[in-house]
C-alpha positions in Angstrom: 0.0 0.0 0.0 1.3 3.4 -0.9 -0.3 6.8 -0.2 0.8 10.2 -1.2 -0.3 13.5 0.4 0.1 17.0 -0.8 -1.0 19.9 1.3 -1.1 23.5 0.3 -2.0 25.6 3.3 -2.4 29.4 3.8 -2.7 31.6 6.8 -3.7 35.2 7.4 -1.0 35.7 10.0 1.9 35.7 7.4 2.9 38.3 4.8 1.5 37.9 1.3 4.8 36.5 -0.1 5.0 33.8 2.5 1.4 33.2 3.2 1.1 29.8 1.5 3.2 26.6 2.1 3.5 23.3 0.3 3.8 20.3 2.6 4.2 16.8 1.0 4.0 13.4 2.6 4.3 9.7 1.7 3.1 6.6 3.6 3.8 3.0 2.8 2.6 -0.3 4.3 3.4 -3.9 3.6 1.2 -6.7 4.9 4.0 -9.2 4.9 1.9 -11.9 6.5 -0.1 -12.1 3.2 3.0 -13.2 1.3 3.3 -16.9 0.5 6.9 -17.2 1.8 5.7 -15.8 5.2 2.4 -17.8 5.4 4.1 -21.1 4.6 6.9 -20.7 7.2 5.6 -18.5 10.1 2.4 -20.1 11.5 2.2 -18.4 15.0 1.7 -14.9 13.5 -1.8 -14.3 12.1 -1.2 -10.8 10.8 1.8 -8.6 10.4 2.0 -5.2 8.8 5.1 -3.1 8.4 4.7 0.7 8.0 6.9 3.7 7.1 6.1 7.3 6.5 7.6 10.7 6.0 5.9 14.0 5.8 6.0 17.7 6.3 3.5 19.8 8.2 3.3 23.5 8.5 2.4 25.1 11.8 1.4 28.7 12.6 4.1 29.5 15.1 3.5 30.5 18.7 5.7 32.7 20.8 8.4 30.5 22.3 7.3 28.8 25.5 3.7 30.2 25.4 0.3 29.3 24.0 0.0 32.7 22.3 -0.3 32.7 18.5 2.3 35.0 16.9 0.0 37.0 14.7 1.0 39.7 12.2 4.8 39.7 13.0 5.4 41.0 9.5 3.8 44.3 10.6 5.7 47.0 12.5 3.8 48.5 15.5 3.7 52.0 16.9 2.7 53.5 20.3 1.7 56.9 21.6 3.8 58.7 24.1 3.2 62.0 26.0 6.6 62.4 27.5 8.0 65.2 25.2 7.6 69.0 25.6 7.3 71.0 22.4 6.8 74.8 22.5 6.3 74.6 26.3 3.4 72.1 25.9 3.3 68.4 26.6 3.0 66.8 23.1 1.7 63.4 22.1 4.2 61.6 19.8 4.3 58.4 17.8 7.2 56.0 18.3 8.1 52.6 17.0 7.6 49.6 19.4 8.5 46.7 17.1 10.4 46.4 13.8 8.6 44.4 11.1 9.8 40.9 10.0 9.0 40.7 6.2 10.2 37.0 6.1 7.8 35.8 8.8 6.6 32.3 7.7 5.5 28.8 8.5 7.2 26.6 11.1 7.9 23.3 9.5 7.8 19.8 11.0 9.6 17.0 9.2 8.4 13.6 10.6 9.7 10.1 9.9 8.0 7.0 11.4 8.7 3.3 11.2 6.3 0.9 12.7 4.6 -2.5 12.7 1.4 -4.0 14.1 -0.1 -7.4 14.1 -1.8 -10.3 15.9 -0.4 -13.7 17.0 -1.7 -17.0 18.4 -5.1 -16.9 16.6 -5.8 -13.4 17.8 -4.9 -13.9 21.4 -1.9 -11.5 21.2 -2.0 -8.0 19.5 0.8 -5.6 19.3 1.9 -2.2 17.9 5.4 -0.7 17.9 6.6 2.7 16.4 9.8 4.6 16.2 9.7 8.2 15.2 12.0 11.1 14.4 10.8 14.6 14.2 12.9 17.6 13.0 11.3 20.9 13.5 12.8 24.0 11.8 11.9 27.6 11.2 10.6 27.7 14.8 9.9 31.3 15.9 12.5 32.5 18.4 13.6 35.9 19.8 16.8 37.2 18.4 18.1 38.6 21.7 21.0 36.2 22.5 23.5 37.4 19.9 22.5 41.1 20.1 23.4 42.6 23.5 20.9 44.7 25.4 23.4 47.6 25.4 22.5 48.1 21.7 19.2 49.6 22.8 17.2 47.8 20.1 16.5 44.3 21.6 13.0 45.4 22.7 12.2 46.4 19.1 13.4 43.2 17.4 10.7 40.9 16.0 10.9 37.1 16.5 12.5 35.2 13.6 12.1 31.8 12.0 15.5 30.4 13.0 14.9 27.8 15.7 15.6 24.1 15.2 14.5 21.3 17.6 14.8 17.5 17.1 12.5 15.0 18.8 12.8 11.3 18.8 11.2 8.4 20.6 9.2 5.2 20.5 5.8 3.9 21.4 4.4 0.4 22.0 1.2 -1.4 22.9 0.9 -5.1 23.7 -2.3 -7.0 24.6 -3.4 -10.5 25.4 -6.9 -12.0 25.4 -7.5 -15.4 27.0 -10.0 -17.8 28.6 -9.6 -20.5 31.3 -12.9 -22.3 32.0 -15.4 -19.7 33.1 -12.7 -17.0 33.4 -12.2 -14.7 30.5 -9.6 -12.0 30.6 -7.7 -9.4 28.7 -4.6 -7.5 29.7 -2.7 -4.8 27.9 0.4 -2.6 28.5 1.3 0.6 26.6 4.0 3.2 26.9 5.9 5.8 25.0 9.3 7.6 25.3 10.1 10.9 23.7 12.9 13.4 24.2 13.7 16.5 22.3 16.9 18.5 21.8 17.4 22.1 20.9 19.6 22.2 17.8 19.7 25.9 17.4 18.3 29.0 19.0 19.8 32.4 19.6 22.0 32.0 22.7 24.5 34.6 23.9 28.0 33.6 22.7 29.6 34.3 26.1 27.4 31.7 28.0 29.6 29.1 29.8 29.5 25.7 28.1 27.9 24.0 31.1 25.0 26.5 31.0 24.2 26.4 27.3 20.7 25.2 26.6 21.5 24.1 23.0 21.8 20.4 23.0 19.4 20.0 25.9 15.6 19.5 25.9 12.9 22.2 25.8 9.7 21.6 27.7 6.5 23.1 28.9 8.5 25.1 31.5 10.9 26.4 28.8 14.5 25.3 28.5 15.9 22.5 30.7 16.4 23.5 34.3 19.4 25.8 35.1 20.3 25.4 38.8 23.0 25.6 41.4 24.3 22.2 42.4 23.1 21.5 46.0 26.0 20.1 48.1 24.5 19.4 51.5 24.1 21.7 54.5 26.4 23.4 57.0 25.8 21.2 60.0 27.3 23.4 62.7 29.5 26.5 63.3 32.7 24.6 63.0 31.8 23.6 59.4 31.2 27.2 58.6 34.5 28.2 60.1 36.3 25.8 57.8 34.4 27.0 54.7 36.6 28.7 52.1 33.8 29.6 49.5 32.3 33.1 49.3 28.5 33.1 49.2 28.0 36.8 49.4 27.2 37.2 45.6 24.0 35.1 46.1 23.1 36.7 49.4 24.8 34.4 51.9 27.2 36.9 53.5 26.5 35.8 57.1 26.3 32.0 57.0 24.4 30.1 59.7 24.2 26.5 60.7 21.5 24.9 58.5 22.3 26.9 55.4 22.9 25.2 52.1 26.2 24.5 50.4 26.5 24.9 46.6 29.2 23.5 44.3 31.8 25.9 43.0 31.6 24.7 39.4 34.2 27.1 37.9 36.6 26.9 40.9 37.0 30.6 41.5 36.3 30.3 45.2 32.9 32.0 45.2 29.3 31.2 44.3 28.0 33.3 41.4 25.6 32.9 38.5 28.4 31.2 36.6 28.2 28.2 38.9 24.7 27.2 37.8 24.5 24.1 35.6 22.1 23.2 32.8 20.4 19.9 33.6 19.1 17.5 31.0 15.5 17.5 32.3 12.5 19.6 32.2 9.4 19.2 34.3 7.9 17.0 31.5 8.3 13.2 31.8 10.2 11.4 29.1 8.3 8.1 29.5 4.6 7.6 30.2 2.9 4.2 30.3 0.0 2.2 31.7 -1.3 -1.3 32.4 -4.9 -2.4 32.3 -6.7 -5.7 33.0 -10.3 -6.8 32.6 -11.6 -10.1 34.0 -14.9 -11.8 33.9 -15.8 -14.9 36.0 -19.3 -16.1 35.8 -21.3 -13.1 37.1 -18.3 -11.3 38.6 -16.2 -8.7 36.7 -13.1 -6.8 37.6 -11.2 -4.0 35.9 -8.0 -2.3 37.0 -5.8 0.5 35.5 -2.3 1.5 36.5 -0.5 4.5 35.0 3.0 6.0 35.5 5.6 8.3 34.3 9.4 8.9 34.6 12.0 11.4 33.6 10.5 14.7 34.8 11.9 17.1 37.5 9.4 19.2 39.4 10.4 22.3 41.4 8.8 22.7 44.8 9.0 25.7 47.1 6.2 27.4 49.1 5.8 30.8 50.6 6.2 29.8 54.2 6.4 31.4 57.6 4.6 34.8 58.1 2.9 34.4 54.8 1.7 30.8 54.8 2.1 27.3 56.2 5.3 25.2 56.0 5.0 22.0 54.2 4.9 19.0 56.5 7.8 17.5 54.5 9.9 20.6 55.1 9.0 20.7 58.8 9.8 17.0 59.3 13.1 17.2 57.5 14.3 20.6 58.7 17.7 21.3 60.2 17.3 22.3 63.9 19.5 22.5 67.0 18.0 19.2 68.2 18.4 17.6 64.7 21.5 19.2 63.1 21.0 17.6 59.7 23.7 17.7 57.0 21.1 16.9 54.3 18.1 19.3 54.8 18.3 23.1 55.5 16.8 25.1 58.2 13.3 26.6 57.6 13.1 29.9 55.7 10.6 32.6 56.5 9.0 34.1 53.4 12.0 33.0 51.2 14.4 35.1 53.4 17.4 32.9 52.8 19.8 32.9 49.9 18.9 29.3 49.1 15.1 29.7 49.2 14.6 33.0 47.4 16.2 35.0 44.6 18.7 33.5 42.2 20.0 31.1 44.9 16.6 29.5 45.1 17.2 27.9 41.8 19.1 24.9 43.2 18.8 21.2 42.8 17.6 20.6 46.4 14.2 22.0 45.3 14.1 19.9 42.1 12.7 16.4 42.8 12.0 13.6 40.3 8.3 13.2 39.7 8.5 9.5 38.8 5.4 7.7 39.9 3.2 4.7 39.6 -0.5 5.1 40.4 -3.4 2.8 40.8 -5.7 5.0 38.8 -8.9 3.0 38.7 -10.2 -0.2 40.2 -13.7 -1.6 39.9 -15.4 -4.8 40.9 -19.0 -5.7 40.1 -21.5 -8.5 40.3 -24.4 -9.1 37.9 -27.4 -10.6 39.7 -28.8 -13.5 37.7 -31.6 -12.4 35.4 -33.9 -15.2 36.7 -34.0 -13.5 40.1 -35.3 -10.2 38.7 -37.8 -11.5 36.2 -40.8 -11.3 38.5 -40.0 -7.6 39.2 -39.5 -6.8 35.6 -35.8 -6.3 36.0 -33.7 -7.3 33.0 -30.3 -6.4 34.5 -29.2 -5.7 38.1 -25.5 -4.9 38.7 -23.9 -3.8 41.9 -20.4 -2.5 42.0 -17.7 -0.7 43.9 -14.9 1.4 42.3 -12.1 3.7 43.3 -10.2 6.5 41.6 -6.6 7.5 42.5 -6.4 4.9 45.1 -2.7 4.4 45.7 0.4 6.3 44.4 4.0 5.2 44.7 6.5 8.0 44.3 9.7 9.4 45.7 8.5 12.9 45.8 6.3 12.6 49.0 5.5 16.3 48.8 2.5 16.7 46.5 0.9 15.1 43.5 3.6 14.1 41.0 1.2 14.8 38.1 1.0 18.5 39.2 3.0 21.1 37.4 2.7 23.6 40.2 5.9 24.8 41.8 4.4 26.2 45.0 1.7 23.7 45.9 -1.2 26.1 45.1 -3.3 23.8 43.0 -6.5 21.7 43.5 -5.2 18.1 44.1 -6.6 15.1 42.5 -9.1 13.5 44.8 -9.3 9.9 45.9 -12.8 8.8 45.1 -14.6 5.7 46.2 -18.0 4.8 44.9 -20.5 2.0 45.7 -23.6 1.8 43.6 -26.1 -0.2 41.6 -27.3 -0.1 38.0 -30.8 -1.4 37.3 -32.4 -1.9 33.9 -36.2 -2.6 33.6 
């Protein structure tokens, strides 16, 4: 099987000369299980199809890291100002707020996919597997890295179609259907891994190599985390006396027991912005997956669903002390005179320490992996035999009990690992338990 696709799309947000784009694609499939050489020699596979595709798609670009459509970037914009005095009177003037970009055009996605799907053992086993590569170019980016702010024009520059991001990964799904006497059942597992990498965007040329975001992923929170490397806690005054690293640049002029240590990455004897390190994670997981099972035994039925994710880093930090409550986790793990921890810091009041507020608050202590496995749904039911309800005119009577978000296994132990909130101010997923009946007359 072979399919060809030609798209010719247009959008009002682009200038007339770049308004339309041509985006081709090709898809091919081979049902290899229908070939005689396969049917005659491979008997345990009922159906096997191999697939491959390549295609381009055009996208109306959004401002980087936002959900705001970048409309009319080919037009210059002007504003009104009343800050000038002409002939002893305050005059209203017109000034330029953004330079136009006459080459503003489509963001282009080049996608390649290889996959297969099929069934085995007379339909008992079904499977799908895909590997994909996606190269995205002409992404809209601000041109503020290579042009210094001292030029005085960075706030006038329009975004340009120069960004490049690669994404690759794989997906799978496997299921099994079976029967043993009165028991019928089906189980399935699925998962997917994806990780992107910034190939090019406009970074300042003087950025230290260990802080560059090029070559690292870009997620829903922007570029991969940039953070100071947490290195434990000053346990007591004697440890502070032996410290040879200057923390004054990040606000740690007068160190106290319970304060955090950071790693001096560039070895200059002081903690500054140059000691932050670009990590290889965003808050988005790189792998998500699930497992489900459905069982039927005579009049009983059972369904269960697990889901999980790995690869994400979530920032946590709350406004605590005079302005709000401390997290129980922070209270239980705090440094104190009675518990001089070398792992967890003393409590901070309204982010008043160098390691809880300001630039120093961007450190790896506050970044926790959000890996989790959750029993998302569980339901058990019983269908009362129809013969018992015939006299009452009941055709079906089922009683059941189910639960949602019943158990979560995670290392975070602070708040919901599915949350993207960095301060805990969100409505948590509720654990729900239902008991009910469904009657059909």
